[in-house]
C-alpha positions as CSV (number, residue, x, y, z in Angstrom):
1,M,67.7,47.4,5.1
2,A,65.1,49.7,3.6
3,S,66.9,49.6,0.3
4,W,66.7,45.7,0.3
5,V,63.0,45.8,1.1
6,F,62.4,48.2,-1.8
7,R,64.2,46.0,-4.2
8,G,62.3,42.9,-3.0
9,Y,59.0,44.7,-3.4
10,S,59.8,45.9,-6.8
11,A,61.0,42.5,-8.0
12,K,57.9,40.9,-6.6
13,R,55.7,43.3,-8.3
14,T,57.3,42.8,-11.6
15,F,57.3,39.0,-11.2
16,N,53.5,39.1,-10.5
17,I,52.7,41.1,-13.6
18,D,54.7,38.9,-15.8
19,R,53.3,35.8,-14.2
20,L,49.9,37.0,-15.4
21,I,51.0,37.7,-18.8
22,F,52.8,34.4,-19.6
23,S,50.7,32.0,-17.6
24,N,49.5,30.5,-20.8
25,K,52.8,30.5,-22.6
26,L,55.6,29.7,-20.2
27,S,56.0,27.8,-16.9
28,I,56.3,29.6,-13.7
29,S,59.7,28.0,-13.1
30,H,61.1,29.4,-16.3
31,V,59.8,32.9,-15.4
32,Q,61.2,32.6,-11.9
33,C,64.8,31.9,-13.1
34,K,65.0,35.2,-14.7
35,Y,64.6,36.8,-11.4
36,L,67.5,35.2,-9.6
37,S,69.6,38.5,-10.0
38,L,67.7,41.3,-8.4
39,A,70.3,43.8,-9.3
40,A,69.5,43.4,-13.0
41,F,66.0,44.7,-12.3
42,E,67.0,47.9,-10.6
43,R,67.3,49.6,-14.0
44,P,64.2,50.1,-16.3
45,L,66.2,49.3,-19.4
46,C,67.2,45.8,-18.3
47,R,63.6,45.1,-17.5
48,R,62.4,46.2,-20.8
49,S,65.1,44.2,-22.7
50,F,64.2,41.0,-20.7
51,C,60.5,41.4,-21.5
52,H,61.2,41.9,-25.1
53,N,63.5,38.9,-25.4
54,V,60.9,36.7,-23.7
55,L,58.1,37.9,-25.8
56,K,60.0,37.5,-29.0
57,R,61.2,33.9,-28.1
58,N,57.6,33.0,-27.0
59,F,56.1,34.4,-30.1
60,R,58.5,32.4,-32.3
61,D,57.9,29.2,-30.5
62,H,54.2,29.6,-30.7
63,S,54.4,30.3,-34.5
64,Q,56.4,27.3,-35.1
65,L,54.1,25.1,-33.2
66,S,51.1,26.6,-35.0
67,S,52.7,26.0,-38.4
68,R,53.5,22.4,-37.6
69,R,50.0,21.8,-36.4
70,I,48.4,23.4,-39.5
71,H,50.8,21.5,-41.8
72,S,50.0,18.2,-40.2
73,E,46.3,18.9,-40.6
74,T,46.4,19.9,-44.2
75,S,49.1,17.8,-45.5
76,P,48.0,15.4,-48.3
77,I,50.0,12.7,-46.9
78,N,47.9,12.6,-43.7
79,A,44.6,12.8,-45.4
80,K,42.4,9.8,-45.3
81,T,41.4,8.8,-48.8
82,T,39.0,6.0,-47.8
83,V,35.7,7.7,-47.6
84,A,32.4,6.2,-46.4
85,K,30.3,7.9,-48.9
86,D,30.7,9.9,-52.3
87,V,32.5,13.1,-51.8
88,I,32.5,16.2,-54.2
89,L,36.1,17.3,-54.8
90,F,35.4,20.0,-57.5
91,K,32.5,22.0,-58.7
92,Y,32.2,24.4,-61.6
93,E,28.6,25.6,-62.3
94,N,28.5,27.7,-65.5
95,P,25.9,26.0,-67.9
96,R,24.8,29.3,-69.5
97,F,28.2,29.9,-70.8
98,F,28.3,26.5,-72.7
99,K,24.7,27.1,-74.0
100,F,25.8,30.2,-75.6
101,L,29.1,28.6,-76.8
102,N,27.4,25.7,-78.6
103,A,24.6,27.9,-80.0
104,F,27.2,30.2,-81.6
105,A,29.2,27.2,-82.8
106,L,26.0,25.8,-84.4
107,C,25.1,29.1,-86.2
108,Q,28.7,29.2,-87.5
109,F,28.5,25.6,-88.9
110,L,25.2,26.4,-90.7
111,F,26.6,29.6,-92.1
112,W,29.7,28.1,-93.4
113,S,27.9,25.1,-94.8
114,Y,25.5,27.3,-96.8
115,L,28.5,29.3,-98.0
116,S,30.2,26.0,-99.1
117,H,27.0,24.9,-100.9
118,F,26.6,28.2,-102.6
119,C,30.3,28.1,-103.8
120,F,29.8,24.6,-105.1
121,T,26.4,25.1,-106.9
122,K,26.3,28.8,-107.9
123,L,29.7,29.8,-109.1
124,R,29.8,29.5,-113.0
125,D,32.6,29.1,-115.3
126,A,33.6,32.5,-116.8
127,P,36.8,32.4,-118.7
128,V,39.1,35.4,-118.4
129,V,40.4,37.2,-121.7
130,R,44.2,36.7,-121.4
131,E,45.0,39.5,-124.0
132,N,44.6,42.3,-121.4
133,D,47.5,42.3,-119.1
134,D,46.5,45.5,-117.3
135,L,43.8,43.6,-115.1
136,P,44.7,43.1,-111.5
137,W,45.4,39.8,-110.3
138,W,42.1,38.9,-108.8
139,R,40.3,39.7,-112.0
140,R,42.4,37.1,-113.8
141,I,41.2,34.3,-111.6
142,N,38.2,32.2,-112.9
143,M,36.4,31.4,-109.6
144,G,34.0,29.2,-111.7
145,E,36.8,26.8,-112.7
146,N,36.6,23.4,-111.0
147,K,39.7,23.6,-109.0
148,F,39.0,26.9,-107.6
149,K,35.2,26.3,-107.1
150,N,35.8,22.8,-105.3
151,S,38.6,24.1,-103.2
152,L,36.6,27.1,-102.0
153,A,33.6,24.9,-101.2
154,V,35.8,22.5,-99.1
155,F,37.6,25.2,-97.4
156,C,34.4,26.9,-96.2
157,F,33.0,23.6,-95.0
158,I,36.1,22.8,-93.1
159,I,36.0,26.1,-91.2
160,G,32.4,25.6,-90.1
161,Y,32.9,21.9,-89.2
162,G,36.2,23.0,-87.3
163,I,34.4,25.6,-85.2
164,L,31.6,23.2,-84.3
165,G,34.0,20.3,-83.4
166,A,36.3,22.6,-81.3
167,S,33.4,23.9,-79.3
168,W,31.9,20.5,-78.7
169,M,35.3,19.1,-77.7
170,F,35.9,21.9,-75.3
171,T,32.3,21.3,-73.8
172,L,32.9,17.7,-73.4
173,K,36.4,18.1,-71.7
174,S,35.1,20.8,-69.2
175,V,34.5,19.1,-65.9
176,R,31.3,20.2,-64.0
177,Y,31.7,17.9,-61.0
178,L,34.6,15.7,-59.8
179,I,33.3,13.1,-57.4
180,L,35.4,10.7,-55.3
181,R,33.4,7.5,-55.1
182,K,32.8,5.6,-51.9
183,G,35.7,3.6,-50.8
184,G,38.2,6.1,-52.4
185,K,39.3,3.9,-55.2
186,S,37.7,5.7,-58.2
187,V,36.4,9.2,-59.4
188,S,33.6,10.3,-61.6
189,F,34.0,13.0,-64.1
190,V,30.7,14.9,-64.6
191,T,31.2,17.0,-67.8
192,Y,29.0,19.3,-69.8
193,A,27.5,18.2,-73.0
194,P,26.7,20.1,-76.2
195,L,22.9,19.8,-75.9
196,G,22.8,20.7,-72.3
197,Q,22.8,17.4,-70.4
198,N,25.5,15.9,-68.3
199,R,28.1,13.2,-69.3
200,I,29.3,10.9,-66.5
201,M,32.4,8.7,-66.7
202,T,33.9,6.8,-63.7
203,V,37.6,5.7,-63.7
204,G,40.0,4.3,-61.3
205,L,42.5,6.6,-59.5
206,E,45.4,4.7,-61.0
207,N,44.2,5.9,-64.4
208,V,44.1,9.6,-63.4
209,S,47.0,12.0,-63.4
210,A,47.0,15.7,-62.8
211,G,49.1,17.9,-65.1
212,E,50.2,20.3,-62.4
213,S,49.6,21.2,-58.8
214,R,46.3,22.8,-57.8
215,K,48.1,25.7,-56.2
216,N,50.3,26.3,-59.3
217,A,47.4,26.4,-61.6
218,R,46.3,29.8,-62.9
219,V,43.5,29.5,-65.4
220,Q,42.7,25.8,-65.8
221,L,44.0,22.5,-64.3
222,P,44.6,19.7,-66.8
223,I,43.8,16.1,-65.9
224,K,44.8,13.2,-68.0
225,V,42.9,10.0,-68.1
226,R,44.5,6.9,-69.5
227,G,43.1,5.8,-72.8
228,H,41.4,9.1,-73.6
229,L,42.6,11.7,-76.0
230,M,43.3,15.2,-74.7
231,Y,43.1,16.4,-71.1
232,Y,40.0,17.0,-69.0
233,M,40.0,20.6,-67.7
234,L,39.1,22.0,-64.3
235,D,38.3,25.6,-64.5
236,M,40.0,27.4,-61.6
237,R,37.1,29.8,-61.2
238,G,35.3,26.7,-59.8
239,E,35.4,25.7,-56.1
240,F,37.4,22.9,-54.7
241,K,35.1,21.4,-52.0
242,N,37.7,19.3,-50.4
243,G,41.2,20.6,-51.5
244,V,43.2,18.3,-49.2
245,L,41.4,15.1,-50.3
246,F,41.7,16.3,-54.0
247,D,45.4,16.6,-53.7
248,S,45.9,13.3,-52.3
249,T,43.6,11.5,-54.9
250,A,42.9,13.0,-58.2
251,G,45.4,15.8,-57.9
252,L,48.5,13.5,-57.9
253,K,50.7,13.2,-60.9
254,R,51.0,9.5,-62.0
255,A,53.4,8.1,-64.6
256,F,51.5,6.0,-67.4
C-alpha cells in the first residue's frame, strides 16, 4: 500500500512540474495521456526520455508554425500593392561620388580634346630619309603626314568623348529613389544627373521588368524599362525601404 502511495505521489509531482512547463505549448489532456502507465515513471531514464521527446516534438511544431506565419507575412503574393500614398521602395544616397565622377570625366574630356587639337594643328610634315635602313621603326613614321595626323587627332577626341559619355550614361542610369506612386499602378525613377540635379521619370508597372531577384543581386540590380536603352541600375549598397512591396511591384520580371 505504501509503495502505491509513493508511486502516486511521484507521478503527481512529475505531472505538476511538466504541467507548468508545457501550459503554453500543449493541452492538459495531451500531457495527462502520457501518465496512464505509472510503471513507466518509476525509472528516471524513462522520464528523461519522455520529456526529451515531448520537447523535441513541441519545438518542431512551434518552428513550423512560426515559419508559416513569417512566410505568409513576407510573401510577395500576399502584399497589398494598392497604396494610399506614394511609397519609397528604394533609396541610394551618394551624390558626392557622382560629382567627383563627372568632374573627372570632364577633365579627361578637356585633356584629350586639347591633345586632339594639338595633333591636328601642331604636327608638321617631316619626310623621313628612306636610304638609312638602320633606323628603328618608329623613326621611319612621318607623324606629320595627313593620314597619321588626322587619325591621331580623331583617336584622341574619341577617347575623351567616350570617357565623358560613359560617365554621364552611368550617372543617368543610377537610381537615387524608386517611388511607388499612389494607387500602385506606376513607379517613378529618380536618377542622378551630370550637373548635380535629379532627373525624374514615371512609367507604368507593366513597362518595368527586373533583371534578377533582389535576394540574388550582389553588386547592382538591373531594371529594364520598355522603350529605353540599357538598364537602370539599383546599387545594392542602397536601402530597400519596403522590400516586400518592391518584390511584388517593380521587382517582378515581365516579358516584353
